[in-house]
C-alpha positions as CSV (number, residue, x, y, z in Angstrom):
1,M,29.3,5.5,-15.4
2,G,32.7,5.7,-17.0
3,D,34.4,6.6,-13.2
4,L,32.8,2.9,-11.4
5,L,36.3,2.0,-10.5
6,N,37.2,5.6,-9.3
7,A,38.1,5.2,-5.2
8,N,36.5,8.5,-4.8
9,N,33.2,6.7,-4.7
10,L,31.9,6.1,-1.6
11,L,30.1,2.7,-2.8
12,T,30.6,1.0,-5.7
13,M,28.0,-2.1,-6.7
14,K,29.5,-3.6,-10.7
15,N,28.0,-6.4,-12.5
16,I,25.5,-7.7,-9.3
17,H,23.5,-10.1,-10.5
18,K,21.1,-12.0,-8.7
19,S,18.6,-15.2,-9.5
20,F,16.0,-17.1,-7.9
21,P,14.2,-20.2,-9.5
22,G,13.1,-19.4,-12.7
23,V,13.5,-15.2,-12.4
24,Y,16.6,-13.4,-13.1
25,A,16.3,-10.0,-10.9
26,L,19.3,-8.3,-11.4
27,N,21.8,-8.9,-13.9
28,S,25.0,-7.1,-14.6
29,V,23.9,-3.9,-12.6
30,N,25.6,-1.2,-11.6
31,F,25.7,1.3,-9.4
32,E,27.6,4.0,-7.7
33,L,27.2,7.3,-4.9
34,K,29.2,9.7,-3.9
35,A,29.6,11.2,-0.1
36,G,27.3,13.8,0.3
37,E,25.3,13.0,-2.5
38,V,21.7,12.5,-3.2
39,H,21.3,9.3,-5.7
40,A,17.7,8.5,-6.7
41,L,16.8,4.9,-7.4
42,L,14.2,4.7,-10.0
43,G,13.0,2.0,-11.8
44,E,8.6,0.3,-12.4
45,N,7.8,-1.8,-9.7
46,G,9.5,-4.9,-10.6
47,A,12.5,-3.7,-11.9
48,G,14.9,-5.0,-9.2
49,K,15.9,-1.8,-7.0
50,S,14.2,-3.2,-4.2
51,T,16.4,-7.0,-4.8
52,L,19.3,-4.2,-5.1
53,I,18.9,-2.8,-2.0
54,K,18.6,-6.3,-0.3
55,V,22.0,-7.3,-1.3
56,L,23.1,-3.8,0.1
57,G,22.0,-4.4,3.0
58,G,22.9,-8.3,3.6
59,I,19.8,-9.7,3.4
60,Y,20.4,-11.4,0.0
61,T,24.2,-12.8,-1.5
62,A,24.8,-11.5,-5.1
63,D,25.5,-14.6,-7.5
64,Q,28.3,-12.4,-9.0
65,G,29.9,-9.3,-8.6
66,E,31.6,-6.8,-6.6
67,I,30.6,-4.1,-3.9
68,R,33.4,-1.4,-2.7
69,I,32.7,1.2,0.0
70,E,35.1,4.1,-0.4
71,G,37.1,2.0,-3.1
72,K,37.7,-1.0,-0.5
73,K,36.4,-4.2,-2.2
74,V,33.9,-5.5,1.0
75,E,32.1,-8.8,1.2
76,I,29.1,-8.2,2.5
77,D,27.0,-11.8,3.9
78,G,24.5,-10.6,6.5
79,V,23.2,-8.0,8.4
80,R,25.4,-7.0,10.6
81,A,27.9,-7.4,8.1
82,A,26.4,-4.4,6.6
83,Q,25.9,-2.3,9.2
84,Q,29.8,-3.0,10.1
85,N,30.5,-1.2,6.9
86,G,28.2,1.8,7.4
87,I,25.2,0.6,6.0
88,A,21.8,1.6,7.2
89,I,18.0,1.1,5.1
90,I,15.4,3.0,6.3
91,H,11.9,0.9,5.0
92,Q,9.2,2.3,3.7
93,E,7.5,0.2,7.0
94,L,8.9,1.5,10.4
95,V,10.0,-0.8,12.6
96,L,10.3,0.8,15.8
97,V,8.6,-0.4,18.9
98,P,5.4,2.2,19.4
99,F,5.3,1.7,23.9
100,M,9.2,2.2,24.0
101,T,10.6,5.7,24.4
102,V,12.7,6.9,21.6
103,A,16.2,6.6,23.3
104,E,15.3,3.1,24.0
105,N,14.4,2.6,19.8
106,I,17.4,4.4,19.1
107,F,20.0,2.5,21.3
108,L,17.8,-1.2,21.3
109,G,19.9,-4.2,21.8
110,R,23.1,-2.2,22.8
111,E,22.3,-0.2,25.3
112,P,24.5,1.3,27.4
113,L,24.9,-0.8,31.4
114,I,25.9,0.2,34.7
115,G,26.9,-3.8,35.7
116,K,24.1,-5.8,34.9
117,L,21.4,-2.9,34.9
118,V,20.5,-0.2,31.4
119,N,22.5,3.1,32.5
120,T,19.0,5.1,31.4
121,A,20.1,8.3,32.1
122,K,23.2,8.0,30.2
123,M,21.2,6.5,26.9
124,H,18.5,9.1,27.1
125,K,21.6,11.7,27.4
126,D,23.0,10.4,24.7
127,A,20.5,9.5,22.7
128,Q,19.5,14.0,22.8
129,A,22.6,15.0,22.0
130,L,22.2,12.6,18.4
131,L,19.0,14.5,17.8
132,D,20.4,17.9,18.7
133,T,23.1,17.3,16.5
134,Y,20.9,17.0,13.3
135,D,18.7,19.3,14.6
136,M,15.5,17.4,15.4
137,N,13.0,19.2,18.1
138,I,12.3,15.6,19.5
139,D,12.4,14.9,23.4
140,A,15.1,11.2,23.7
141,E,12.8,10.5,26.4
142,T,9.2,10.3,24.6
143,T,7.2,7.8,24.1
144,V,7.3,6.8,19.5
145,G,4.1,5.8,20.0
146,R,3.4,9.6,20.4
147,L,5.4,10.8,16.7
148,T,4.0,11.9,14.2
149,I,5.5,9.4,11.1
150,A,7.7,12.1,9.9
151,Q,9.0,12.5,13.3
152,Q,9.1,8.3,13.7
153,Q,11.1,8.5,10.3
154,M,13.4,11.2,12.0
155,V,14.2,8.6,14.8
156,E,14.9,6.0,12.5
157,I,17.4,7.8,10.6
158,V,19.2,8.9,13.7
159,K,19.1,5.2,15.0
160,A,20.8,5.0,11.1
161,I,23.3,6.8,12.2
162,S,24.8,6.1,15.8
163,Y,25.8,3.3,13.5
164,N,28.0,5.5,12.3
165,S,26.5,5.0,8.9
166,K,28.3,6.1,5.8
167,I,25.6,4.8,3.4
168,L,21.8,5.6,3.8
169,V,18.9,4.0,2.1
170,M,15.5,5.7,2.2
171,D,12.8,3.5,0.7
172,E,9.5,5.8,-0.1
173,P,10.3,7.9,3.0
174,T,7.5,10.6,2.2
175,S,4.8,8.1,0.9
176,S,2.5,9.1,4.2
177,I,3.8,12.4,5.6
178,S,2.3,15.9,4.9
179,D,4.0,18.6,2.2
180,K,5.2,20.4,6.0
181,E,6.4,17.2,6.8
182,V,8.1,16.4,3.6
183,N,10.2,19.6,3.8
184,F,11.1,18.7,7.2
185,L,12.8,15.4,5.8
186,F,14.6,17.4,3.6
187,E,16.1,20.0,5.7
188,T,17.3,17.0,7.4
189,M,18.5,15.4,4.4
190,R,20.7,18.2,3.5
191,V,21.9,18.1,7.3
192,L,22.9,14.6,7.2
193,T,25.3,15.0,3.6
194,K,26.5,18.3,4.7
195,K,28.6,15.7,6.8
196,G,29.6,13.5,4.0
197,V,26.5,11.1,4.3
198,G,25.8,9.4,1.4
199,I,21.7,8.9,0.4
200,I,20.1,6.5,-1.6
201,Y,16.6,7.8,-2.7
202,I,13.9,5.5,-4.0
203,S,10.7,7.7,-4.2
204,H,7.7,7.0,-7.3
205,K,7.0,10.7,-7.0
206,M,8.9,12.6,-10.0
207,S,8.1,16.0,-8.6
208,E,10.5,15.2,-5.3
209,L,14.2,14.5,-7.6
210,E,14.5,18.0,-8.2
211,Q,14.3,19.1,-4.9
212,I,16.2,17.0,-3.6
213,C,18.8,14.5,-5.7
214,D,21.5,14.9,-7.5
215,R,21.6,12.3,-9.7
216,V,18.8,9.4,-10.4
217,T,19.9,5.3,-11.8
218,V,17.2,4.3,-13.7
219,M,16.4,0.0,-13.9
220,R,14.2,-1.7,-15.6
221,D,13.5,-5.3,-15.7
222,G,16.2,-6.6,-13.5
223,T,19.0,-4.3,-15.4
224,Y,20.9,-0.9,-15.3
225,V,19.7,1.0,-17.9
226,G,21.2,4.5,-16.9
227,T,22.6,7.3,-14.9
228,E,21.6,10.8,-15.2
229,V,22.3,14.1,-13.3
230,V,18.7,15.7,-11.9
231,K,19.5,19.2,-13.5
232,E,20.1,18.5,-16.6
233,T,17.2,15.4,-17.5
234,T,13.7,15.7,-18.1
235,K,10.8,13.8,-16.6
236,D,9.9,12.5,-19.9
237,K,13.1,11.0,-20.3
238,L,13.2,9.7,-17.0
239,I,9.6,8.5,-17.5
240,S,10.8,6.6,-21.1
241,M,14.1,4.9,-19.6
242,M,12.0,3.2,-16.9
243,V,8.7,2.0,-19.1
244,G,10.9,1.7,-22.3
245,R,8.7,3.9,-24.3
246,E,7.5,7.5,-24.1
247,L,3.8,7.6,-22.1
248,T,2.1,9.7,-24.6
249,N,-1.3,10.0,-22.2
250,Y,0.7,8.9,-19.3
251,Y,-3.6,10.5,-17.3
252,T,-6.0,9.1,-19.3
253,R,-9.7,10.9,-19.0
254,D,-12.9,11.9,-20.8
255,Y,-14.2,14.3,-18.7
256,T,-18.0,13.7,-18.4
257,D,-21.0,16.4,-16.9
258,T,-23.3,13.9,-15.8
259,H,-27.1,15.1,-14.0
260,E,-28.0,11.6,-13.1
261,V,-27.0,11.4,-9.7
262,V,-26.3,7.9,-7.8
263,L,-25.4,8.2,-4.3
264,K,-25.8,11.7,-2.1
265,C,-24.3,11.9,0.7
266,E,-26.1,14.6,3.7
267,N,-23.8,15.4,7.1
268,I,-22.0,12.6,7.4
269,S,-20.2,12.5,10.6
270,D,-18.3,9.8,12.6
271,G,-18.3,11.5,15.9
272,K,-14.4,12.0,15.6
273,M,-12.3,13.4,12.8
274,V,-16.0,13.3,10.0
275,K,-18.1,16.6,11.1
276,G,-21.0,17.0,9.1
277,A,-19.8,16.2,5.0
278,S,-21.7,16.3,2.0
279,F,-21.2,15.5,-1.5
280,E,-22.9,13.9,-4.5
281,L,-21.8,11.8,-6.9
282,G,-22.8,11.1,-10.6
283,K,-23.1,8.1,-12.8
284,G,-20.1,8.0,-14.8
285,E,-18.2,10.2,-12.3
286,I,-14.7,10.7,-11.3
287,I,-14.7,13.0,-8.2
288,G,-11.8,13.1,-6.2
289,F,-11.5,14.0,-2.5
290,S,-8.1,16.5,-1.7
291,G,-6.7,17.6,2.0
292,L,-4.4,17.4,4.0
293,V,-3.5,14.5,6.2
294,G,-6.2,14.4,8.7
295,A,-8.9,16.0,7.2
296,G,-11.1,13.2,7.7
297,R,-11.3,11.9,3.9
298,S,-11.0,8.1,4.2
299,E,-12.6,8.3,7.6
300,V,-16.2,9.7,4.9
301,M,-15.8,7.0,2.7
302,K,-15.1,4.1,6.0
303,C,-18.8,5.6,6.9
304,I,-20.4,5.0,4.2
305,F,-18.8,1.9,3.6
306,G,-20.0,1.0,6.8
307,L,-17.2,0.4,8.9
308,S,-17.3,3.4,11.5
309,K,-19.9,2.5,14.6
310,D,-20.6,6.0,15.5
311,A,-21.3,7.2,12.3
312,S,-24.7,9.6,11.6
313,G,-25.9,11.3,8.7
314,D,-27.5,10.4,5.3
315,I,-27.0,8.5,2.4
316,Y,-29.1,8.3,-0.3
317,L,-28.9,5.7,-3.6
318,E,-30.0,6.9,-6.7
319,G,-32.9,9.2,-4.7
320,K,-34.0,6.3,-2.1
321,K,-32.4,6.4,1.8
322,V,-30.7,3.6,2.6
323,V,-28.9,2.7,6.0
324,I,-26.0,0.5,6.1
325,K,-24.5,0.0,9.2
326,S,-22.0,-3.5,8.0
327,P,-19.6,-3.5,4.9
328,S,-22.4,-6.3,3.5
329,D,-25.0,-3.5,3.8
330,A,-22.2,-1.9,1.4
331,M,-21.7,-4.2,-1.0
332,K,-25.6,-5.6,-1.0
333,Y,-25.9,-2.0,-2.2
334,G,-22.9,-2.7,-5.4
335,I,-20.6,0.1,-3.0
336,A,-17.2,-1.4,-3.0
337,L,-13.4,-0.2,-1.1
338,V,-10.3,-0.4,-2.4
339,P,-8.5,0.6,1.1
340,E,-5.6,3.3,1.6
341,D,-3.0,0.7,2.9
342,R,-3.4,-2.6,1.2
343,K,-0.5,-4.3,3.3
344,L,-2.9,-3.7,6.0
345,E,-6.1,-3.7,5.4
346,G,-6.1,-4.9,1.9
347,I,-4.4,-8.6,1.0
348,Y,-3.9,-12.0,2.2
349,K,0.1,-11.9,1.9
350,I,0.8,-15.6,2.4
351,Q,-2.2,-16.3,0.1
352,N,-2.3,-16.6,-4.1
353,I,-3.6,-13.9,-6.6
354,R,-6.8,-16.6,-7.1
355,F,-7.5,-16.6,-3.9
356,N,-7.2,-12.9,-2.9
357,T,-8.8,-12.1,-6.1
358,S,-12.1,-14.5,-5.2
359,I,-12.4,-14.2,-1.3
360,E,-15.5,-11.3,-2.2
361,V,-17.1,-13.5,-4.5
362,L,-17.4,-16.9,-2.8
363,N,-20.8,-17.4,-3.5
364,Q,-20.2,-16.8,-7.6
365,F,-18.1,-20.8,-7.5
366,I,-19.5,-22.4,-3.9
367,K,-22.9,-23.9,-3.8
368,G,-23.6,-25.8,0.0
369,I,-20.2,-28.3,0.0
370,F,-19.5,-27.9,-3.7
371,V,-16.5,-25.9,-5.3
372,N,-16.9,-25.3,-8.8
373,D,-12.6,-24.5,-9.6
374,D,-12.8,-24.0,-13.1
375,K,-15.6,-21.1,-12.3
376,E,-13.0,-19.2,-9.6
377,D,-10.1,-19.8,-12.3
378,N,-12.2,-18.1,-14.4
379,I,-12.9,-15.3,-12.5
380,T,-9.3,-14.6,-11.2
381,Q,-8.3,-14.8,-14.8
382,K,-10.8,-12.5,-15.9
383,Y,-9.2,-9.3,-13.6
384,I,-5.7,-10.3,-14.2
385,D,-5.8,-9.3,-17.9
386,M,-8.0,-6.5,-17.4
387,M,-5.6,-5.9,-15.6
388,S,-2.6,-6.5,-16.7
389,T,-1.4,-8.2,-13.6
390,K,2.1,-9.3,-14.1
391,T,1.9,-12.5,-12.6
392,P,3.5,-16.4,-14.3
393,S,0.1,-17.8,-12.6
394,Q,-3.2,-17.7,-10.5
395,E,-0.2,-19.7,-7.7
396,Q,1.7,-17.4,-7.7
397,L,1.9,-15.4,-3.5
398,I,0.3,-12.0,-3.8
399,G,3.4,-11.1,-1.1
400,N,5.6,-11.8,-3.9
401,L,3.7,-9.1,-5.9
402,S,5.7,-6.1,-6.6
403,G,3.5,-2.7,-5.4
404,G,2.0,-1.8,-8.3
405,N,0.3,-5.4,-9.4
406,Q,-0.4,-5.7,-5.3
407,Q,-2.9,-2.8,-5.9
408,K,-4.2,-4.3,-9.4
409,V,-5.5,-7.8,-7.5
410,M,-7.1,-5.7,-5.2
411,I,-8.5,-3.2,-7.5
412,G,-9.4,-6.8,-9.5
413,R,-10.8,-8.2,-6.3
414,W,-13.7,-5.9,-5.8
415,L,-14.6,-5.2,-9.5
416,A,-15.4,-9.3,-9.0
417,T,-18.5,-7.7,-7.1
418,F,-20.1,-5.9,-9.6
419,P,-19.7,-2.8,-7.9
420,K,-22.1,0.6,-8.7
421,I,-19.6,3.0,-7.2
422,L,-15.9,2.2,-6.3
423,I,-14.2,3.8,-3.7
424,L,-10.4,4.0,-4.6
425,D,-8.6,5.4,-1.6
426,E,-4.6,6.6,-2.7
427,P,-4.8,4.1,-5.3
428,T,-1.5,4.2,-6.9
429,R,0.4,5.4,-3.4
430,G,3.8,3.5,-3.9
431,I,3.6,1.7,-7.3
432,D,5.7,3.2,-10.4
433,V,4.9,5.4,-13.1
434,G,3.9,2.4,-16.1
435,A,1.5,1.1,-13.4
436,K,-0.1,4.4,-12.6
437,S,-0.5,5.3,-15.7
438,E,-2.5,2.0,-17.0
439,I,-4.4,2.1,-13.5
440,Y,-5.6,5.7,-15.0
441,A,-6.6,4.2,-18.2
442,I,-8.9,1.6,-15.9
443,M,-10.0,4.0,-14.5
444,N,-11.6,6.3,-17.2
445,Q,-12.1,3.0,-18.9
446,L,-14.5,2.1,-16.0
447,A,-16.3,5.3,-15.6
448,K,-16.9,5.7,-19.7
449,E,-18.5,1.7,-19.3
450,G,-21.0,3.8,-16.2
451,M,-19.3,3.1,-13.1
452,S,-19.4,5.6,-10.4
453,I,-16.1,6.5,-9.0
454,I,-14.8,7.9,-5.8
455,M,-10.7,8.9,-5.8
456,I,-8.8,9.9,-2.1
457,S,-5.1,10.9,-3.2
458,S,-2.8,12.5,-1.6
459,E,-1.2,13.7,-5.1
460,L,-2.3,16.2,-6.2
461,P,-1.6,16.4,-10.1
462,E,-3.7,13.1,-9.9
463,I,-6.6,14.6,-8.5
464,I,-6.5,17.4,-11.3
465,N,-6.0,15.4,-13.7
466,M,-8.2,12.7,-12.9
467,S,-11.1,14.4,-11.4
468,D,-14.5,15.5,-13.2
469,R,-15.4,17.3,-9.8
470,V,-12.9,17.6,-6.8
471,Y,-14.1,17.8,-3.5
472,V,-11.5,19.6,-0.9
473,M,-11.9,18.9,3.2
474,C,-10.5,20.5,5.8
475,D,-11.0,19.6,10.0
476,G,-13.8,17.0,9.1
477,K,-15.8,19.2,7.0
478,V,-16.3,20.0,3.1
479,T,-14.9,23.2,2.3
480,G,-15.9,23.0,-1.6
481,C,-16.3,21.9,-4.9
482,L,-14.2,22.4,-7.8
483,N,-14.8,21.7,-11.4
484,H,-12.7,20.1,-13.5
485,K,-12.5,22.8,-15.9
486,E,-11.7,25.5,-12.8
487,V,-9.7,23.3,-10.8
488,T,-5.5,24.5,-9.4
489,Q,-3.5,23.2,-7.2
490,E,-3.6,26.8,-5.5
491,K,-7.4,26.6,-5.6
492,I,-7.1,22.9,-3.6
493,M,-4.9,24.7,-1.3
494,E,-7.1,27.4,-0.1
495,L,-10.0,25.0,0.4
496,A,-7.6,22.4,2.3
497,A,-6.2,25.4,4.7
498,K,-10.2,27.2,5.2
């Protein structure tokens, strides 16, 4: 960071401090961005990345430090000030209005007027011109709700650029899109950088760095660790910088070849996306479910967990046919499901860790009108300790935890039900490498103790390294099953497009 005060930098953040009651979120953090550069910001959940970006975006005000744009010191004391200084942030959760058109979303709150009426024709024309400038094949008059997630991200990008943004922050932009859409996103980013836009790129997918990023800055525990040129560093070095140690066993797995079938599903359908899927799960086994977006993987698990009203097919548990019409039926049979979208379907954001951990096992500490607070505390602490959840106390609001720690609480909640079968849908999406490694170790230990695990994942390295067997789905059907000794990315992709 020797050129921190170099006027050629598009952005310079120097000695940024930010504290909250009892917590030093940022401690003398440095960051720089050049025009036309994609600069990755890496770090475990809780490292301070989000806080730094919120300081840049005017959501937080730094306690100390300075921010310079094109060499000029600026004061960013609010979101409007950030916009006026050419800064735009595209958050992981998109904030578009689905029932409005693309053009209406781009110019929301600043529509061109004729008198007091919106000049719809000009608005659509201007929006289409912006979309065409960045080679986006999107109609400005299309309703946003009809677009794919990737296309909605493109609209967010155009909206940001329409403010004449020079600095664009992208937070986990590829977490919910397919490989094909990722390539489209990267092409759009290259168009932007050629026009001099600087992009700050936040992602937990290490494989993306060499594809799109020029440099990478690593943060740990609210401090600046270092900056590396992507082409001159290695994945192992970056991981070591992030976690403060070498992860010698990133994937922890003791494979098993079990012959004791605990779950057998035949011709599972939901009347929509799932079209006769069949598979088996053995005792102490981890099976992975792979496939392209829309293949029906999550929908199969919703059928098994009693979340699909129109589910059909046969389910056998330890050889006996069972009928599962609701989640309570599934739980009665010892099945637990950690959903894909923890923020929408999992956590109670305004409640504390204790509430989020114990909500599914109220019968363990509530008898009639009597509540055994000590037992609830013990249950919660057991899974905080088991999952190595980083929190000052059980009273901490789960919404204030990092993504990785939220995920640990979710897994702990369902482990508290003592399941025989644990379904994990995208268990490590949006969490850092250290938390991922810890979750892999926990999964492996649970399997060794006899628990059977189904893991749905869009990350092929995760599927390949953690699964005893991999089922691949395409268009609602299981198109193949691969043993861990034979599975490869090429074989999975062949079956996924079958």
